[in-house]
C-alpha positions in Angstrom: 67.5 101.8 103.1 68.6 103.3 106.5 72.3 103.9 106.9 72.6 101.5 109.8 71.5 98.6 107.6 74.7 99.0 105.5 76.8 98.4 108.6 76.2 94.7 108.5 77.5 94.4 105.0 81.0 94.9 106.2 80.8 91.9 108.4 79.2 89.9 105.6 82.1 90.8 103.3 84.7 89.8 105.9 83.0 86.5 106.6 82.7 85.7 102.9 86.3 86.6 102.3 87.8 84.6 105.2 85.6 81.6 104.4 86.4 81.6 100.7 90.1 82.1 101.1 90.3 79.5 103.8 88.5 77.0 101.5 90.9 77.9 98.7 93.9 77.0 100.9 92.2 73.9 102.2 91.1 72.6 98.8 94.2 73.5 96.8 97.1 73.5 99.2 100.4 74.8 97.8 103.6 76.2 99.1 103.3 78.5 102.1 105.3 81.1 100.2 102.6 81.6 97.5 100.1 84.4 97.5 96.3 83.7 97.5 96.4 84.7 93.8 99.0 82.1 93.0 97.1 79.4 94.9 94.0 80.3 92.9 95.8 80.4 89.6 97.2 76.9 90.0 93.9 75.2 89.0 90.8 76.0 86.9 88.6 75.4 90.0 90.8 77.7 92.1 90.5 80.4 89.4 86.7 80.0 89.3 86.4 80.1 93.1 88.5 83.3 93.2 86.3 85.0 90.6 83.1 84.0 92.4 84.5 84.9 95.8 85.5 88.4 94.9 82.4 89.0 92.8 80.3 88.1 95.9 82.4 89.7 98.6 83.5 93.1 97.1 80.0 94.5 96.3 78.8 94.3 99.9 82.1 95.6 101.1 81.9 98.5 98.7 78.3 99.4 99.8 79.4 99.1 103.4 82.3 101.5 102.9 80.4 104.0 100.7 77.0 104.0 102.5 78.1 103.5 106.2 81.8 104.0 106.8 82.3 107.2 104.8 79.2 109.1 106.2 79.7 107.7 109.8 83.4 108.9 110.0 82.9 111.9 107.6 85.7 110.6 105.3 86.7 112.8 102.4 85.5 112.3 98.9 89.0 111.4 97.8 88.6 108.2 100.0 85.6 107.2 98.0 87.5 107.6 94.7 90.5 105.7 96.0 88.2 102.9 97.3 86.5 102.7 93.9 89.8 102.3 92.1 90.9 99.7 94.7 87.7 97.6 94.3 87.9 97.7 90.5 91.5 96.8 90.6 90.8 93.9 93.0 88.1 92.6 90.6 90.5 92.9 87.7 93.1 90.9 89.7 90.5 88.3 90.5 89.5 87.8 86.9 93.1 87.9 85.5 95.1 85.1 87.0 98.8 85.1 87.7 99.8 82.8 84.8 102.8 84.4 83.2 103.2 87.0 80.5 100.8 89.9 80.1 98.3 88.4 82.6 100.8 88.5 85.4 101.7 92.1 84.5 98.0 93.1 84.4 97.3 91.2 87.7 100.1 92.9 89.5 99.1 96.5 88.5 
């Protein structure tokens, strides 16, 4: 796949993220002082949406960053490692809701 074709995955990930999070806030409104994670954790449907959203949005974002952003801007290898840790952490946070106890601790790491 040519490097330029990965460029569009960044836009796809942004559109998916904004659309999904906007729907989350519309469908399950809550206090304005709550985080997206707290909105999602409030209902079973919200938790499912959060998992699906990040499972769909993060892979294209990761490919965009690794296959286009890093080579285009000649970013260091350490950036790729940090990005990998961040994406895995975000997926863990999506799958482990803020619901008290060890789940909140795991989510917040």
